[in-house]
N, C-alpha and C positions, 0 to 999 in steps of 0.2 A: 171715376177712379181718382183718388188723390195723386197729385204728382209725387214721384219718387225723384229725392234730391240727393246730391252727393255734397258732404260737406268737406270744404277745401282743406280745412285743418286736418284731415286725415293724413296729409303729407307734411305734419309739423317736424318730422325727423328727417326729412330728405335731404335738407341742406346741412345736416350735420353728417351726412354720409351713411345715414340710418345706424348712428351710433349716439343717440341722444342721451345726455345727462340732465335729466329733468326738463319740464317743459319751457323754463325760461331760456334753456339753451337753444331749443328748436324754434322758439319765438324770435330769438335775437337774429339767428341765422337766416330765417326766412325773411325778416325785415331787411336784413343786409342784402340778400340776394334781389329783392324787387325794388328797392327804394331808388336806384339810380335811373333818372328818366331817359339816359342814352341806350339803356339795356332793357328797359321795363316792357316795351312792346314784344320783343322777341321772347322774353321770359313768360310773360303773361299768355302770350298766343300759345306757346308750349304747354302750360298748365291747362289751359281751356281746352285744347286739342285731346289732351289725354284724358280729360274728364269726359269729352264728348265720344271718344273712342271706347270708353267703357259701356256706352250706352245710354247716358244721361242726357236729358234736354232742360234739367233744373239743377241748380246748385245753390248752397249756402255759401256765401263768400266770407272767409275768415279775415279778420282785420289785417293780420301780418301781411296779406297778399295786396293790401290797399290800405295803408294805415293813415288815419286822420293826422297823424304826426308829421307824415312827409308827403302825402299825396297832394300834388298840385293840380291845377286845371288840366295841365298836358296829361298826367296820368289819367284822369277822370275820362277825358275825350277819348283816349286809346283804349280804355277799358271798355267803354261804351261800344266803340267801334268794332272790337274784338268779339264781345259778347254777341253783338247781332251777326257778325260773321259765322260764328259757331253755332248760331241759333240756340243760344243758351239764355234761359231766364233765372234771374235771381230771386230765391225765395225769400232769403232774409240776409241782412248784414250782420254778421257774428262777430260783434266788437264789444271790447270793454268800454263803457261810456264813462269819460272822465269827469271831473267835478265842476270845472268852470262852464260858464254859458258859452263863452268861445268854442270850448271843445264840444260841448253838446251840439251846438250849431253846426260844427264842421261834420260831425258824425251823421246828423240828419242830411246835410247837403249831399254827402256822399251816397247815403242810401237813396235819395232822390235821383241821383246821376246813374245809379245802378237798376232804376226802375222798380224800386220796393219802397214799401212804407213801414217795413218791419225791422227793428233792432232786436236782435237776439243774443242775451249776454248778461254781463254783470255791470253794476254802475257803483261808483263812489260819489255820485252827485247828490246833493241835498235835495229833498223834494220841492222846496220853495224855488230853486232854480230849474230842476229838471222838468217838472209837470208843465208849467207854462209854455216852455218851449216845444215841448212835444204836441201839446195842444195847438200852438200856433201853426206848427209845421205839418200836423195831420199825420204824425209819426206815432207808433206804438212801440213799447218796449217790453219784450218778453224776458221775465226775470228768469235766469238760468240757476238753478239748484246744483250746488257743489257742497257746501258744508252743511247745508240743511238736512236734519235728519227726519223731518216730517213735512208733508205738504202744508200744514198749518202754518209753518213759517213763512212760506212764499204767500199764503193767502193773507196773512197778517200785514205784508208789506204791500199787496195790492190794495188791501183795505177799500175805500170808497172810490178809488181811482181807476176802476177797471175799463173806462173810456180810453185810457192810454197806456195802463199798465196790465201785464197778463203774465203767464208762465210759459218759459220754455222747458220743457220736461227733458231732462239728461237721464235717460233709463239707466245708464252705467252708474251715474253718481247715487242714484237711489239704490242700486245693487250695492255700491261700495259702503253706504251707510246702512246696509241691512233692512232697507224698507222695500215692500213689493211695489215695483215700478208699475204694474197693471193697476193696482189698488190706489197709487198716488194719482194716476191719470183719472180715474173715476172721480177722487176727492178734489181734484183741481177744476173739474168741469164746472162752468162753461168758460173758465179763464185760459184755456190751453191755446196759446197762440202759435206755438212751434213744438216740435218733438225731434230729439237727437236720439235715434235708436241704437243704442250702444251695449254691448256685453261686456262683462269683467270676469276674470278668472275666479275671483272669491271675494267674499265679503271681508272689508277692513283694509282691502287694497284697491288701487285703481290701475289694473293692467288690462288694457283693451285686448279684446281677442274675437276670433271669429263667432258669430251666433251660434249658439248650440253648444259651445266648449265653456261658457261660463255659468254663473248663477242668475242671470236676468232672463225672465220669460217672455222673449221678445214677441213670439206670436201671440200670447195673452195680452201684450200691451197694444198690438195692433187691433186685436177684437176690441179692448177697452176704447180705444179711438173711434172705432166704428160705432160702438154703443152710445158714445157721447155725441156724435154727429161732427165730429171734427172733419173739417175740409180742407186743411192746410196741407203743406207738404209733408211727406214721410221721408225724414233725413237720416240717410246711413251714415253712422259715424263709427270710425275705427281708427284708433290713432297709436299704433305701436311704436316703441322706441327704437326697434332694431331691424325691421325690415319693412319693404313696401307693402303696403295692404291691397293693392289694386286688384289682385286676382280674388283675393278674399271678398272685396267689395263687390266685384263682378257677380261672384256666386251669391252674395247675399241679396243682390238687386234681383236676381232670377228667383229667389225664395220669395221674396217680398212681393213679387208680381203674382206667383202662384198663390199666396195667402190672400192678396187682394181681389183675385179674380174669383 
């Protein structure tokens, strides 16, 4: 059975008091909450304890919880220790990969410290800088769809570099773009490195919701992943602006376990 993973960006709105005014607001508030090395251990421990309490043994760690811009070796050592204490495995480091060689190297170093070889997100890095570093480090980058309206746009970006580039399928963003996410999974095979199973209320908008309340056929996506032989983590993603999604995520995890069984 594929590991079932918790996306830590589910808590993007937490440090705005569940009153988020756009993603940037939540991103800044989360970075501000976790960056101080004096308080990082206590705060990261609480985050991991909550995820473990929901029944997860795997997570995708969002960059705002351990950002390459501010994470020092002290942060990394603490993160490794706490992940081991909570018996949590990191499926991917979900981070925006910045454009300079130093920034790319740092993202790879953090992934390695977390025990993963997978970066899952977007990038502004030029290929001639990015690809050699990924190859040297033995790290792969799953390109996450957001503005893309068709899987072909991701395939065009992977091109002939499938040894280090692949797809991170965000089912919610395909829903927002009005594209069948299950079909997208089929069309992106065999390049799917990660999947963020997210539902959204309606096409044209990106309001996260509990599975079954929106327009994304999540069970059909799971079946498509089975058909293509995907062996990675099934990541539950639900990032509401105005409330804590923990109980929704707990219920979605139970549903996913039933489907996978």
